[in-house]
N, C-alpha and C positions, 0 to 999 in steps of 0.2 A: 631628285624627285621634284617636279613642279609644285609650286606653292598652291594650296587649295584651302578655301575657307571651311571645307568640310573636315579638315584635319588641323585643328587649332593647336595641337601640341604634339611632341614627338611620340611616335608609336611605341608600344611595347614589343620587345623582341624575344622570341623563344624558339627552341629547336623543334621542328615538326617530328623528327624521329624520337626525341625524348617524350613529346606529348603522346605519341602512339604507344610508348612503353609504359609511362607512369601516369598518364592522364593529362588532359589539357590544363585544368586548373593547377595541378601540381607542377607542371612544366613552367607555367607563367610565374607562379610564386617562387619557384626555385631559381629562375633566372634573375628575378629582382633581388633575392637574397644573395645570390652569387655576385651581383653587381655591387651591392653594399659591402660584401665581404672583401671585394678587391680594392675598394676605395676608403675603407675605414680601418683603424688600428684594431688588431685582435689581441686576445690574451690567451696564453697557454695554460692548459690544464689537462692532465691525464693523457698526454700525448696528442691532444687535439688543439686546434686553434678556435677560440670561442669569440663570438661577437654579440654585443648587447645592442639591440635596436628598439627604438620606441614604436609602440603600436600605431601612434598617430602618423608616423612617417610612412609606414606601410599602407595605411588607409588613404593617405594623400597620394601615394603613387598608384594605388589601385582602388579608386573611389567606387567602383562597381561592386565591391565586397564590404561586408560589415565585420565587426569583431568576431561574431559567431562563425562566419565563413572562414576567416583567417585561422581560427582555432581548428576548425574541421580539416582544412587542407594541410595545416602543419601536422596534425595527428596522422593524416594519411601519408605524409612524407616520412614521418618517424616509423610508422608501421612498415613502410616499404624499405626501411633501412637506408634512406638517402641522407637524412640529417639526424642530429642528436639535439634534444631540447632539455634544458635544466631550469625551466621557469614554470610558474603556475599557468593554468589555461588562459589564453589570450582574451577570451571574452570577459574575464574578471581581473586581468592583470595588465598594467600599462606597458610592459616591456616583454620582449622576447630575447631569451638567452639561448643561442644555438651554435652548433658547429657542423661543418660538413663532415660526413662520416668517412673521413680520410685521415689516417694517423700521420703525424709528422715526427720524424725521429729527432728533430732538433727542438721539439716543444718541451719545456720543463713541465714539472708536475705541480707547480704552484696554482692555487685556486684562482679563478678569474675574479678581478676586483669588482666590488659593487659600488654603489654611491658612496662618496666620501673616502674611497680608497680601501674600504674594508673588504674582506673576502666575501664573495657573493653568497655561497652556501644556500641558494634558493631551494634546491631539492637535494637531499643527501640520501642516496640509495644505501640499503643496508649492507650491500656487499662491498662498500668502500671502508677501508680501515680508517680509524680516527686520525692517525698521524699523517700518512701520505698514501695516496692511491697508487696501485701498481701500474707500471707501464704496459705489461702484457696481460693477457687473459688469465683469469684465476678460476680455480674450482669453487663450487658453491659451498659456502660455510654451513655447518650444521645449524647455526643459530640465525641463518639468513631470514629476513622478512621483507615484505613489500613496503614501499613508501606509502605515506598517507595520500600523496598526490595520485599514485597509481590506483589506489582503491576508489578515490573520488572520480577518476577518469572512467573506470569500469562502470561506476554507477551512472555517470552522466551520459556516456556514449552508448552503453549497451544495456542499461537498466539492470545491471547485475548487483544484487544486494551485497553489502559489505561482508556479512557473515558467510555467505556462500563462497566468496573469494577466499576468505581466510580458511574455510573448511578444506580447500584444495591444497593448502600449503604443505601439509605433512607428506602427501603423496608426491608432490612436486620435488621436495627436498630429497626424499628417499630415492626417487627415480634417477635424478641427476648425480647424486653422490655415488650411487651404485655404478653408473656409467663412467664416472670419473672424468668427464670431458670439461675442459675449461671454457669460459665464455666471457666476452666483454659486456654483455647486456642481459643480465639475469632478470632484470625487471621486464624487458620485452618478452623474454621466454615465458615468464610467469603469466604475463598478460595473455599471450597466445594460448597457454595451457588453460587458464580460467575460462576464456571465451569458448574454447572447444568443449570443456566440461559443461558450460552453461547451455550450449546448443544441444548437446546430447540430452541434458535434463529437460529442456523445452520439448524436444522431439518425443521423449518418453512420456511426458505429460499429455501431449497431443494424441499419441497412440493409445493412451489409456482410455480415451473417449471413443475410440474407433473399434469396431468388432469386425473381424474377417467375414466377408460376405458368405463364405462357405462354412463358417463355423456354426454348428447346430446349437440352438438355444435349449439346453437340457435343464433338468430339475436342479442341478447343482450351480446354476449361474448365480453370480453375485455382482452387485455394482462395484465399479472400480473404487480404489481408495480415494482418488480425487473427488469422484462423484459423492461418495459418502461424506467427505469433509464439507463439501458445499451444502449438503442438506442439513448436517448437524449445525453448521454455522447459521443456518436460517432458523434455528430453534426447533427443528423437527425431532421428535423423540426417536432414539435408536431402536427401541422395541417396536415402535410403529412401523419403521422402515422394514425391519426384519419380517414382521407379520404381513406386510403388504407385498413382499417380493413374490410369493407363490402365485398370487392373483395376477400380477404383471406377467409372469412367465406363461401362465395358462392362456392369457389373452393373445399373446403373440404366437404361441405355438398353434393355437386354433386358427389363426390367420394364415399360418403356413410359411411366412417369410419374415424373419426378424430384420429390422432396419439396421443400417450401418451405424447410425448414431444412437445405439441402444442405451448408453448411459445418459445421454441428454433426454431421450424419451422417458427414461425411468425417473429422472429428476422432475420433469414436468408432471408426470403421473402422480408422484408422491406429493408434490406441492398442492395439486388440486385436491387429492384425497385428504391431506392434512387440513386444508382450509375448510372442507366440508365437515371433518371430524370436530375441529375446534368450534365451528359454528353450531353444530348440533349439541355440543356439550354446554354451550352458553345458553342455548334457547331450547333445551330439551323439555318435553311435556311430562317426563317421568319424574315423580316426586323423589327428592333427595334430602338427606340430612345436611344441615349446615356444617361446614368444616371450621376448624379452629382458626385458620388463616383467611377465612372468607372476607372479601372486600366487595363493596357495591361497585357496579359499573360506573363509568364516567357519566353515562346518560342520567343516572340517578341524581348526581349533583347538578347537572344542567337543569333538570326539572325543578330541583329545590331552589336554584338561583332565580328561575323564572317566577317562583312563588315568593321571592324575597326572603328566603330562609338562609341564614348564615351557614356556610360550609363547616366552619369550626364547631358550631353547635351540633351539626349532624354527626360529625366524626366523634364528638364527645359521647354520643349515645351508642356508638358501635360496640364497645366492649360489653356493656350491659346486655345489649341485644343478642350478641353471640352466646354469652353465658346462659341466658334464659332458654334459648331454643335448643342448645346442646343438652341442657339438663332435662328439657321436656321430651327429648328424643323423638320429636315429630319430624315428619318429612313434608316438604312443600315443593311445588313446581317452580315457584319464583320467589327467591329470597329478596330480590330487588324490590318487588312490590311490597313485601312485608316490611322491609326496612323503610321504604318511602312512607308507608302508612304510619309507622311508628314515629318517625321524625315529625311528620306533619301534626300528629296528635299532640305531642309534647310541646311543639312550637305554639300551637293554638292555645293549649292550656296555660303556658307560661305568659302569654300576652293577653289572653282573654279578649279577643277581638270579635265584635259582633258583625253582623252583615254590613253595617254602615261604615265599619273601619274605625270606630271610636274605641279608645282604650278605657278599660274599667279596672285597672290594676288596684284601685283603692276600694272597690266594692267587694262585697262578699260573694264568693263563687256560687255557681248554681248548685242546688241541692242534688241534682242528678250527678254532677261531677264529684262533689265531696272533697274532703281533704286528702292530700297525697298519701299521708301515713295511714289513712283508713282504707286505701285501695291497694290491691296487689298488682304486680307487673302484668299478670295475665289480664286483669281488668283493663289496664291501660292499653295493652296490645290489641285487645278485642273490641275496645270501645271506639266506635266511629262517629261519635256525636259531633266531633269537630267538623265533619263533612256535611252535617245536616243543614 
């Protein structure tokens, strides 16, 4: 090939047929791994030849990729059964320990050596015996379990929760032990099993929000379980949802055509109705008795702060205020206003501030106010002299 300044370094070589079979990126990476495999010493383990290569070496040879790309393409090669990997994810680990998925009859079963000559043991799958791994495929042990790395990979690559993966383990073991078939890669089979279950679960959740276009909306319609959970997590009362359902059904039946996104429409309807309901409860003009656990709104304390009244002082008056009005058995439209009046009165009485803002703590109180022990709580609550 004639020299050209446009090609400053030797080109990468890969097989077009292989790229058409396993993908372009996979073919490029596999060719580089095969080149390293042919020029570096390998270590035998479980009937395969293993090679440990630094991540930086791969990044130097293929600078157009980053660590996350190398990890993604390696996982794709593993999923396609082209290579085997026994090292943590490349985006978080500086080395790749891999083998071509081709068994060698002359390969001993000693573990590949790690740094310092010690056995690597980076990832130990649960179907490997502690003493020596078998050369041939083995049946699935009853006590088999996925490795921690596999659970992490399922979470990173597919957003599959750890508990969901573990929940599929019992069915997986029962199925394969009943079939009695041996395998070299139980971890890969379990991974495929979990992904398949997860996709079915996701499809089921999606279908739960869809209603068949031809399905009539009758009086027995109820929101889906997922829709109900969403509304309950938003703090909407379950009884409120149940009581609002007939109104929702009647509305859409009168329109004559129920939407496909019926559950989504129902969630939207309930949220609007719940907001109106809670707002009306807080600002109702109907007189109500005060409850044992009544608390003033935050707006009350904002107003008190603007009046330079200490919040702790106001909260200290709250128990006495509730006890009095519960004993009086009276109903009022706004307990916030009553409490605001009560706090301002006691604050003014304690500090005895005149209109000029001068303190008269040392002077005798006004004859109209009188001594505290000579006045009842009712007098204090009904006295608005502080506002004159």
